C-alpha positions in Angstrom: 0.0 0.0 0.0 1.5 3.4 -1.0 1.6 6.0 1.7 1.5 9.7 1.3 4.0 11.2 3.8 3.5 14.5 5.6 6.3 16.0 3.5 4.8 14.9 0.2 1.4 16.2 1.2 2.9 19.5 2.3 4.7 19.9 -1.0 1.5 19.2 -2.9 -0.5 21.7 -0.9 2.3 24.3 -0.9 2.4 24.0 -4.7 -1.4 24.6 -4.8 -1.0 27.6 -2.5 1.7 29.1 -4.7 -0.7 29.0 -7.6 -3.3 30.8 -5.6 -1.3 34.0 -5.2 -3.6 37.0 -5.6 -3.6 38.9 -8.8 -5.3 41.7 -6.8 -7.2 43.1 -9.7 -4.3 43.8 -11.9 -5.1 44.4 -15.6 -3.5 42.0 -18.0 -3.4 44.5 -20.8 -0.8 47.0 -22.0 -1.9 50.4 -20.5 -2.9 53.2 -22.9 -0.9 56.4 -23.1 -3.5 58.2 -21.0 -3.2 55.6 -18.3 0.6 55.7 -18.1 0.6 58.7 -15.8 -1.8 57.0 -13.5 0.0 53.7 -13.1 1.8 52.0 -10.2 3.4 48.6 -9.5 3.4 46.0 -6.8 6.1 43.3 -6.7 4.2 40.0 -6.1 7.3 38.1 -5.2 8.2 40.6 -2.4 4.6 40.7 -1.4 4.5 36.9 -0.9 7.9 36.8 0.8 7.2 39.6 3.3 3.5 39.3 3.6 2.8 37.5 6.9 -0.4 35.8 5.7 1.5 33.9 3.1 4.0 32.7 5.7 1.1 31.8 8.0 -0.4 29.7 5.2 2.8 27.7 4.8 3.1 27.2 8.6 -0.5 26.0 8.8 0.0 23.5 5.9 3.1 22.1 7.5 1.5 21.8 10.9 -1.7 20.3 9.7 -0.1 17.7 7.4 2.2 16.6 10.2 -0.9 16.3 12.4 -2.7 14.2 9.8 0.3 11.9 9.5 0.6 11.5 13.3 -3.1 11.0 13.9 -3.4 8.4 11.2 -0.3 6.6 12.4 -1.8 6.3 15.9 -5.2 5.4 14.8 -4.2 2.7 12.4 -1.2 1.3 14.4 -3.1 -1.9 15.3 -4.6 -2.2 11.9 -1.1 -2.0 10.3 0.0 -4.9 12.4 -3.1 -6.8 11.5 -2.4 -6.1 7.8 1.1 -7.5 8.2 -0.2 -10.7 9.8 -2.8 -11.0 7.1 -0.1 -10.6 4.4 1.8 -13.4 6.0 -1.3 -15.6 5.8 -1.7 -14.8 2.2 1.7 -16.3 1.5 1.0 -19.4 3.5 0.5 -22.1 0.9 -0.6 -24.6 3.5 -3.9 -22.8 3.9 -6.9 -23.7 1.6 -7.3 -21.5 -1.4 -10.7 -20.3 -0.2 -9.3 -19.3 3.1 -6.5 -17.4 1.5 -9.0 -15.7 -0.8 -10.9 -14.5 2.3 -7.8 -13.1 3.9 -6.9 -11.4 0.6 -10.4 -9.7 0.5 -10.0 -8.7 4.1 -6.6 -7.2 3.5 -7.8 -5.2 0.5 -10.7 -3.8 2.5 -8.7 -2.7 5.4 -6.0 -1.2 3.2 -8.7 0.7 1.3 -10.1 2.0 4.6 -6.7 3.4 5.6 -6.3 5.1 2.2 -9.9 6.4 2.3 -9.3 8.0 5.7 -6.1 9.6 4.5 -7.8 10.9 1.4 -10.8 12.3 3.3 -8.5 14.2 5.7 -6.3 15.5 2.9 -9.4 16.7 0.9 -10.7 18.5 4.0 -7.4 20.2 4.6 -7.2 21.2 0.9 -10.7 22.7 1.1 -9.9 24.7 4.2 -6.6 26.0 2.7 -8.6 27.1 -0.4 -10.8 29.2 1.9 -7.8 30.9 3.4 -6.2 31.5 0.0 -9.4 33.0 -1.3 -9.5 35.3 1.7 -6.0 36.6 1.0 -6.9 37.1 -2.7 -10.1 39.1 -1.8 -8.1 41.1 0.8 -5.4 42.0 -1.8 -8.1 43.0 -4.3 -9.6 45.3 -1.7 -6.2 46.7 -0.9 -5.5 47.4 -4.6 -8.7 49.3 -4.9 -7.9 51.4 -1.7 -4.5 52.2 -3.1 -5.9 53.1 -6.5 -8.4 55.4 -4.9 -5.8 57.0 -2.6 -3.3 57.8 -5.4 -5.9 58.2 -8.2 -4.5 55.3 -10.2 -6.0 53.7 -13.3 -3.7 50.7 -13.3 -1.7 48.7 -10.8 0.7 46.2 -12.3 1.9 43.1 -10.6 5.6 43.0 -11.8 5.9 39.2 -11.0 2.9 37.8 -12.9 3.5 36.4 -16.4 1.5 37.3 -19.4 1.1 41.0 -18.6 3.0 44.1 -19.7 6.6 43.6 -18.4 8.0 46.5 -16.4 11.7 47.0 -17.0 11.9 50.2 -14.9 9.6 52.1 -12.6 10.3 55.1 -10.5 10.4 54.3 -6.7 7.5 56.6 -6.2 5.4 54.3 -8.3 6.2 51.2 -6.3 3.5 50.5 -3.8 4.8 47.1 -2.7 5.9 48.2 0.8 2.5 49.9 1.5 0.6 46.9 0.2 2.6 44.5 2.4 1.9 46.7 5.5 -1.8 46.9 4.7 -2.0 43.1 4.1 -0.2 42.3 7.4 -2.5 44.8 9.2 -5.7 43.4 7.8 -4.9 39.7 8.2 -3.1 39.5 11.5 -4.1 36.0 12.6 -4.9 33.4 10.0 -4.9 30.7 12.6 -8.2 31.9 14.0 -9.6 32.2 10.5 -8.4 28.7 9.7 -10.0 27.3 12.8 -13.3 28.9 11.6 -13.2 26.9 8.4 -13.5 23.6 10.3 -17.3 23.5 10.0 -17.7 25.6 6.9 -18.4 24.0 3.6 -17.8 25.4 0.1 -20.6 25.5 -2.4 
């Protein structure tokens, strides 16, 4: 039976989390000449590196995947031993074929139960992380709107997102990364409590 380790699960979920980085309402088009004077930039790489919510998400994923691994190991410790004994019986050629067939069916069922439990907990964690990621995305979208209104901007470009107008140079006065990071950290101070609140929530 193939096992998914806490490290493997963490890598899978972290990869998913990295794909969920907020685009925060940035236009994927080349700005018009009229808009150039009303444009600013946010460095998404710096935002993710210095934004505490992104760090919190990684910590939550690591903690929860390790918890899943530990809980399942304890819960199925006795079943694992029983599966080993059943495997030995399957290789016992002195047993009648019918009896070995029964042991084989029992082994498959118990192994499937272990895998099902792991899959259910993994899916639930993935769902809860999706809720957190969406909250960060929505918050960044609101922050971008606040900044656009404050500085009377038409366009805010994410300089780290592919498939948009590449920015080779921008005056420091046009870089709103630091302010965006500060606002994000202020508005999402404690993702742990938010994550706890997703335990009984269900997506549509």
